[in-house]
C-alpha positions in Angstrom: 0.0 0.0 0.0 2.8 2.4 0.8 4.5 1.8 -2.6 1.2 2.5 -4.3 0.8 5.8 -2.5 4.4 6.8 -3.2 3.8 6.1 -6.8 0.6 8.2 -6.8 2.3 11.2 -5.2 5.2 11.1 -7.7 2.8 11.6 -10.7 3.6 15.0 -12.1 0.1 16.5 -11.7 -0.3 15.3 -8.1 3.2 16.3 -7.2 2.5 19.8 -8.6 -0.8 20.2 -6.7 0.9 19.1 -3.4 3.8 21.5 -4.0 1.3 24.3 -4.8 -0.6 23.6 -1.5 2.7 23.8 0.4 3.7 27.1 -1.3 3.0 29.4 1.6 5.1 27.3 4.0 7.8 26.9 1.3 7.8 30.7 0.8 8.2 31.3 4.6 11.0 28.9 4.9 12.9 30.5 2.0 12.4 34.2 2.6 12.1 34.2 6.4 9.4 35.2 8.8 9.6 39.0 8.3 9.3 38.9 4.5 6.5 36.3 4.7 4.6 38.5 7.1 4.9 41.4 4.6 3.6 39.1 1.8 -0.1 39.8 1.1 -0.5 37.6 -1.9 1.1 34.4 -3.4 -0.6 33.4 -6.6 0.6 30.7 -9.0 -0.7 30.8 -12.5 0.8 28.8 -15.4 4.1 28.4 -13.6 4.3 32.1 -12.9 4.4 33.1 -9.2 2.9 36.5 -8.4 4.0 37.9 -5.1 2.6 41.1 -3.5 4.7 42.6 -0.8 3.6 45.5 1.5 7.0 47.0 2.1 8.7 48.8 -0.8 12.1 48.1 0.7 11.4 44.4 1.0 9.9 44.4 -2.5 13.1 45.9 -3.9 15.3 43.4 -2.1 13.2 40.4 -3.3 13.0 41.8 -6.8 16.7 41.4 -7.3 16.6 37.9 -5.9 13.9 36.5 -8.2 16.0 33.9 -10.0 17.4 32.6 -6.7 13.9 32.5 -5.2 12.6 30.6 -8.2 15.5 28.0 -7.9 15.0 27.7 -4.2 11.3 27.1 -4.4 11.7 24.5 -7.2 14.5 22.8 -5.3 12.4 22.7 -2.1 9.3 21.5 -4.0 11.2 18.7 -5.7 9.7 19.6 -9.1 9.8 22.5 -11.5 6.9 24.4 -10.1 7.8 27.9 -11.1 9.4 29.4 -14.2 9.1 33.1 -13.3 8.6 35.1 -10.1 6.9 38.5 -10.4 7.2 40.8 -7.4 4.7 43.6 -7.0 
């Protein structure tokens, strides 16, 4: 039974949905508590992550780290969940 469940969760569609559901926790783990607290929106559409940040200073800081954020989220998720990060 365990092998069957493992196989089920490794299917691309299922793995993507699980990773998408864990995205808020993954985001907090990567950017830290302060940046996560300032995040008002995390929305994933067609492999594009839209992030809305309250603080202009934090927004600028994360803007320059978009590629690193994308890579860290994909690495943490175990799949290629995100192609682009858009910070607003």
